[in-house]
C-alpha atoms as one frame of an Amber mdcrd trajectory, in Angstrom:
protein
 -45.717  34.664  -5.134 -43.726  34.793  -8.124 -40.555  32.369  -8.108 -38.751
  34.071 -11.120 -35.460  34.436  -9.270 -35.568  31.194  -7.747 -36.016  29.792
 -11.134 -33.341  31.682 -12.791 -30.900  30.565  -9.969 -31.886  26.808 -10.349
 -31.199  27.062 -14.094 -27.722  28.664 -13.547 -26.759  26.213 -11.019 -27.860
  23.197 -13.151 -25.969  24.648 -15.984 -23.058  24.961 -13.849 -23.392  21.483
 -12.467 -23.384  19.873 -15.769 -20.172  21.841 -16.762 -18.595  20.806 -13.644
 -19.328  17.065 -14.120 -18.092  17.226 -17.659 -14.888  19.004 -16.984 -14.222
  16.825 -13.656 -14.736  13.397 -15.759 -12.606  14.776 -18.578  -9.826  16.233
 -17.101  -9.447  14.423 -13.513 -11.149  11.178 -13.382  -9.908   9.533 -16.636
  -6.246  10.791 -16.248  -6.314   9.459 -12.730  -7.399   6.107 -13.818  -4.930
   6.040 -16.427  -2.350   6.863 -13.874  -3.498   4.448 -11.314  -3.400   1.766
 -13.923   0.001   2.470 -15.282   1.324   2.462 -11.750  -0.170  -0.820 -11.045
   1.388  -2.291 -13.925   5.050  -0.653 -12.934   4.387  -2.050  -9.259   3.540
  -5.342 -10.555   6.146  -5.890 -12.893   8.811  -4.438 -10.256   7.685  -5.668
  -7.126   5.015  -8.468  -7.489   1.303  -8.580  -6.987   1.350  -8.255  -3.355
   2.548  -4.499  -3.584   0.166  -3.878  -6.367  -2.690  -5.002  -3.900  -1.498
  -2.691  -0.977  -1.321   0.026  -3.696  -4.914  -0.364  -4.819  -6.027  -0.782
  -1.279  -4.308   2.629  -0.240  -5.737   4.241  -3.153  -9.290   2.770  -2.425
  -9.065   3.877   1.223  -7.971   7.548   0.352 -10.912   7.509  -2.336 -13.469
   6.065   0.129 -12.331   8.793   2.642 -12.600  11.526   0.344 -16.168  10.612
  -1.257 -17.402  10.107   2.702 -15.900  13.720   3.574 -17.427  15.159   0.310
 -20.879  13.898   0.637 -20.820  15.163   4.383 -19.841  18.818   3.176 -22.534
  18.472   0.506 -25.456  18.873   3.079 -24.123  22.355   4.017 -23.797  23.282
   0.410 -27.357  22.323  -0.176 -28.847  24.130   2.936 -26.773  27.176   1.604
 -28.166  26.882  -2.026 -31.839  26.656  -0.482 -31.375  29.745   1.336 -29.836
  31.506  -1.459 -32.746  30.444  -3.638 -35.144  31.702  -1.116 -33.487  35.198
  -0.863 -33.011  35.470  -4.561 -36.584  34.677  -5.326 -37.875  37.186  -2.555
 -35.489  39.935  -4.238 -37.052  39.505  -7.681 -40.419  39.350  -6.095 -40.056
  42.541  -4.332 -38.440  44.264  -7.509 -41.156  42.959  -9.644 -43.749  44.339
  -7.153 -42.168  47.552  -6.861 -42.198  48.032 -10.641 -45.645  47.160 -11.162
 -47.439  49.089  -8.439 -48.850  52.305  -9.745 -47.436  55.436  -8.017 -49.277
  58.216  -6.677 -48.273  61.904  -7.360 -49.231  64.470  -5.361 -49.320  67.976
  -7.071
């Protein structure tokens, strides 16, 4: 069958994905890394390298937990996207078939 609707959804999701990654890198990841670096410098200067190590370990543990939960949730998002693509492709195929079938007029 025709996959016009599904392809359109794939392209749209791809564009949104690239936009999300660029925005996340520019407005979230870079500032967070800068902030963690400044905090580690201040903590090292004020309290010593032991506290800086504890600070980095805490941030690393939290980051690891967050990444793990995000990867676990991603499986559900992928299933939802697959079902959405199938539904969209079906609807476009039905619409296309409806528009291209000749209709009989009974006079």
